[in-house]
Structures are given as C-alpha cells and as structure tokens.
C-alpha positions in Angstrom: 67.0 -48.8 145.2 65.0 -50.3 141.3 62.3 -51.7 143.5 62.0 -47.6 145.1 62.6 -46.1 140.5 59.6 -49.9 139.5 57.1 -48.9 142.7 57.6 -45.1 141.6 56.8 -45.2 138.2 54.1 -47.5 139.0 52.5 -45.8 141.3 53.4 -42.3 138.0 52.0 -44.1 135.3 48.6 -45.4 137.7 47.8 -41.8 138.7 48.3 -40.3 135.6 45.6 -43.6 134.0 43.1 -42.3 137.1 43.3 -38.3 137.0 42.8 -39.3 132.6 39.4 -41.3 133.8 38.6 -38.8 136.4 36.2 -36.5 134.3 34.5 -39.4 133.1 35.6 -39.5 129.5 38.7 -40.8 128.1 39.2 -39.7 124.7 41.3 -41.0 122.2 44.2 -38.6 123.6 43.6 -39.6 126.9 44.3 -44.3 126.0 46.9 -42.6 123.7 48.8 -40.5 126.7 47.8 -44.0 129.1 49.6 -45.9 127.0 52.9 -43.3 126.1 53.2 -44.1 130.0 52.9 -47.6 129.6 55.6 -47.9 127.6 57.5 -45.8 128.7 56.8 -46.9 132.9 58.2 -50.7 130.8 60.5 -49.6 129.3 62.3 -48.1 132.6 62.2 -51.3 134.1 63.7 -53.0 131.7 66.7 -50.4 131.7 66.7 -51.1 135.2 66.5 -55.0 134.9 69.4 -55.0 131.6 71.6 -52.4 134.0 71.6 -54.7 137.2 72.5 -58.2 134.4 75.3 -56.4 132.9 76.8 -54.8 136.2 76.8 -59.1 137.9 77.7 -60.3 134.7 81.0 -57.5 134.5 82.3 -58.3 138.4 82.1 -62.3 137.4 84.7 -60.7 134.7 87.0 -59.3 137.1 87.0 -61.8 139.4 87.7 -63.8 136.4 90.2 -61.6 135.1 92.1 -60.9 138.1 92.1 -65.5 138.5 93.4 -65.4 135.3 97.0 -65.7 135.8 97.5 -68.7 139.1 98.6 -66.4 141.4 95.6 -64.5 143.1 97.4 -61.6 145.0 96.7 -59.0 147.7 95.6 -56.8 145.3 93.0 -59.2 143.2 91.9 -60.1 147.0 90.4 -56.4 147.8 89.7 -56.0 144.3 88.0 -59.1 145.1 86.4 -58.7 148.4 84.9 -54.7 147.1 83.4 -56.1 144.6 81.2 -58.6 146.9 80.3 -55.3 149.1 79.4 -53.5 146.4 77.2 -55.9 144.6 75.8 -56.8 148.8 75.6 -52.4 149.1 73.2 -52.9 145.6 71.2 -56.0 146.6 69.7 -54.1 150.1 
C-alpha cells in the first residue's frame, strides 16, 4: 500500500511541477510551490517508512512478550499466528 501512496505522491508532485512550467515562465511563486510539493512528498514517504519500521518492531515485541513466561500457550500461538498473517497481508 505504501508503494501505491509513494507512486501517487511522486506523480502528483511531478504533475504540479509540469503545470507550473506550462506557461513558459517559472516565477518565484512557481519555484516555492515546487519546493513545498517536494518537501510534502518526502515527508509523506518518510512517515510511511517510519510507520512500517515501528509496526514491525511492535509485532516482534509482542512475540517476545508472549514467550517471556516460558510457556507458549495456545493463546500465545494464536496471537503470534495473527501477527504473522497481518505482516504477510501488509507486505503485499
């Protein structure tokens, strides 16, 4: 999903930049708009990357917590299986 959002952001930013250059005159306002769009795109992509990193580390922590008592119960196994399935779906 993040790849779709990343592609959309890049396409949107490139389209706006091309639209600003369409009149043949790239004004200061056009340049400022392009910089703002580039920053917005980069921050969005970075936010997605950080969210993914945090999400994956949280799942690992849950698995470690479930195994901490030394007895991996049926509930622990079900919880771990659910986390594995969620990661598989998110990676698609």
